[in-house]
C-alpha positions in Angstrom: -0.1 -0.6 -0.2 1.2 3.4 -0.5 1.3 5.8 1.7 -1.1 8.2 -0.1 -3.9 5.4 -0.1 -4.3 6.7 3.2 -5.5 10.2 4.3 -3.1 10.7 7.1 -0.5 9.8 4.5 -2.0 11.8 1.7 -2.2 15.0 3.9 1.3 14.0 5.5 2.2 14.1 1.3 0.7 17.4 0.9 2.6 18.6 3.9 6.1 18.1 2.1 5.0 19.4 -1.1 4.0 23.0 0.6 7.4 22.4 2.5 9.4 21.9 -1.3 7.2 24.3 -3.3 5.2 26.6 -0.8 2.0 26.5 -2.5 0.2 23.7 -4.2 -3.2 23.4 -6.0 -6.0 21.3 -5.4 -6.4 20.4 -9.5 -2.6 19.3 -9.3 -2.6 17.6 -5.9 -5.7 15.8 -7.3 -3.9 14.3 -10.6 -0.6 13.5 -8.3 -2.9 11.3 -5.9 -5.7 10.0 -8.0 -8.3 11.1 -5.7 -11.4 13.7 -6.3 -10.7 17.5 -5.7 -13.3 17.4 -3.6 -11.3 14.8 -1.1 -8.2 17.4 -1.7 -10.4 20.1 -0.5 -11.7 18.3 2.6 -7.8 17.7 3.1 -6.8 21.3 3.1 -9.6 22.4 5.1 -8.4 19.7 7.5 -4.9 20.3 7.5 -6.0 24.7 7.4 -8.1 24.0 10.5 -4.9 22.5 12.3 -3.2 25.6 11.8 -0.8 23.9 9.4 -1.9 26.1 5.5 -3.4 28.9 4.7 -6.7 27.8 1.8 -6.3 30.0 -1.1 -8.0 30.1 -4.3 -7.5 27.0 -5.9 -5.1 25.8 -3.1 -2.9 26.6 -0.2 -0.1 28.0 0.6 2.2 28.3 3.8 3.6 32.0 4.1 1.1 33.8 6.4 2.1 37.0 9.2 1.1 35.4 12.8 1.6 36.0 16.1 5.0 34.1 17.6 2.7 31.8 19.7 0.9 30.6 16.5 4.1 30.4 14.8 5.2 27.9 16.8 2.2 25.9 17.6 2.0 25.5 13.4 5.7 24.7 13.1 5.4 21.8 16.5 2.0 20.3 14.9 3.3 21.0 11.1 6.1 18.5 12.0 4.0 16.0 13.6 2.4 15.4 10.0 5.6 15.6 7.8 8.1 12.7 7.4 6.2 10.1 9.5 7.1 7.0 7.8 10.9 8.0 8.5 10.6 9.0 11.8 8.1 6.1 12.5 11.2 3.7 10.9 13.5 5.8 13.3 12.0 5.4 16.1 11.6 1.5 15.1 15.1 1.1 15.0 15.6 3.3 17.9 13.7 0.5 20.6 15.4 -2.1 19.3 18.2 -0.5 21.3 16.3 -0.4 25.1 16.8 -3.7 26.8 14.7 -4.3 29.9 15.2 -3.5 32.8 16.7 0.4 31.1 16.0 3.5 32.7 15.0 5.8 29.5 14.7 9.6 29.5 12.3 10.7 26.5 12.8 14.2 25.4 9.5 16.3 23.4 10.5 15.7 19.8 8.1 14.2 17.6 10.2 11.4 16.7 11.3 10.9 20.0 7.8 10.4 20.7 8.3 7.6 18.2 10.3 5.6 20.0 7.5 5.3 23.5 5.6 4.0 20.5 7.7 0.9 20.0 8.1 -0.2 23.0 5.6 -3.2 22.9 8.1 -6.3 23.7 9.3 -5.1 27.3 8.2 -5.8 30.4 10.0 -3.6 33.2 10.9 -0.4 32.1 11.3 3.3 33.7 10.2 6.0 31.0 11.7 9.6 32.2 10.2 12.1 30.0 9.7 16.0 30.2 6.9 15.5 27.0 3.1 15.0 27.6 2.6 13.5 24.7 5.5 10.9 25.5 4.0 10.1 28.9 0.7 10.0 27.0 1.6 7.5 25.1 3.6 5.4 27.5 1.3 4.6 30.2 -0.9 2.8 27.3 0.9 0.4 28.4 0.0 -0.2 31.5 3.3 -2.0 33.1 6.2 0.5 32.8 7.1 3.0 35.7 6.4 6.1 34.3 8.0 9.2 35.6 6.6 13.1 34.1 8.9 15.4 35.3 7.3 18.9 36.4 8.2 22.2 35.4 6.9 25.1 33.3 5.0 24.0 30.5 5.4 25.0 26.8 2.3 24.8 25.1 3.1 24.4 21.7 5.3 21.3 22.4 3.6 20.0 25.0 6.8 20.1 26.5 8.1 20.3 30.5 11.0 23.7 31.0 12.7 25.7 33.4 14.3 25.9 36.0 12.4 22.9 37.7 11.8 20.9 35.4 16.1 21.1 35.2 16.7 20.6 38.6 13.8 17.4 38.8 16.5 15.7 35.9 19.2 15.9 38.0 17.7 13.7 40.6 17.4 10.8 37.9 20.6 8.5 36.5 19.3 7.6 32.8 20.7 4.4 31.0 19.7 5.9 27.5 18.5 9.4 26.2 16.7 9.3 22.6 16.7 12.9 21.8 15.7 14.7 18.7 16.6 18.1 17.1 15.7 20.4 15.2 18.8 21.1 13.2 22.3 19.6 13.1 25.1 19.8 11.3 28.5 18.8 11.9 30.5 22.1 12.7 27.3 23.8 14.9 26.1 20.5 16.6 23.1 20.0 17.7 20.5 23.1 18.2 16.4 24.0 18.4 14.6 27.5 18.2 13.5 27.4 21.7 15.9 28.6 24.2 14.2 27.4 27.6 14.2 24.1 24.7 18.2 24.1 24.2 18.9 24.3 28.1 16.6 21.4 28.8 18.0 19.3 26.7 21.3 20.0 27.8 20.0 19.1 31.7 19.2 15.3 29.6 22.3 14.9 27.9 24.0 15.5 31.5 22.1 12.8 33.2 22.8 9.7 30.4 25.2 6.8 30.0 24.5 7.2 25.9 23.0 9.7 23.7 20.5 8.1 20.8 19.7 11.0 18.6 17.0 10.5 16.7 15.6 13.0 13.6 15.3 12.5 10.1 17.8 13.7 7.2 15.6 16.8 6.9 17.4 18.0 9.5 20.9 17.7 8.9 22.9 20.6 7.9 20.7 23.5 9.8 21.3 25.5 12.2 18.4 27.0 14.7 18.9 29.4 17.1 19.4 28.0 20.6 22.6 25.4 20.5 22.1 22.2 22.7 25.4 20.5 22.2 28.2 19.5 19.7 28.2 16.3 18.1 31.2 14.4 20.2 28.5 14.6 23.6 26.6 11.9 21.3 27.0 8.6 20.9 24.5 7.3 18.4 22.5 9.1 15.3 19.7 7.1 14.0 18.7 8.7 10.9 16.7 7.8 7.5 18.8 6.4 4.7 19.6 9.9 2.9 21.7 11.4 5.0 24.8 12.9 2.9 27.6 10.8 2.6 29.5 13.8 3.0 28.3 14.2 7.0 28.5 10.0 7.6 31.8 10.1 7.3 33.0 12.8 9.2 30.5 11.6 12.0 32.6 7.8 11.6 35.2 9.7 12.0 34.3 11.4 15.7 33.3 7.7 16.1 29.9 8.3 16.6 28.0 5.7 15.6 25.5 6.3 12.5 22.5 3.6 11.9 20.3 4.5 8.9 16.6 3.1 8.5 14.8 2.2 5.1 11.4 3.2 4.6 
């Protein structure tokens, strides 16, 4: 089955087209995905309601002048619905690094959330997270010890950040941290648009015996506002097979394991 055969897959693909071209038309999408224009208009209406695009006559666009809070919320929701197959495959591969009895730390990224969705085979885990979404996913298993750290709530990402969150993190030693990031480069390291998220991520790194970064290849060779850490703080990177060969070679030269997944 093609990703376009499902409504969510088709909407994810529409957002991907928007990111590449800044605008899409109903007629082009209808022809590309083999569905009616009525179906495409419904897709666009749903994505508009989620604040992921703007509707214009005959199609949709990304650009808009919005408040900072609306911009942040739109960016987070946008990330949830793009590269979904890559994120799912990365999350499944990352979960293979876990052992029964581990204490794992999960950050608030959308790819890190996919790790939590692939823990069916485990019986005994302690899951610590600053992500409300990850906590809600983890308690569905009804057999793990789940700890949501306190702190100030960042509504756009539904995450706990700030000095209280960082103080609470310092109470724990963790076997593995699964860290998703917005931007990564060999030269600039890991970064994110939000300063509070970056500071909380830095504390997470300091509490983990092993740091596993999980992100799709669209985040590579980019730099965001707030610095998290240089690549030498990471033990393993799990990404998709589209990672540039030059980046992979540089990371291997730094003794960082690079694991790629196929879709």
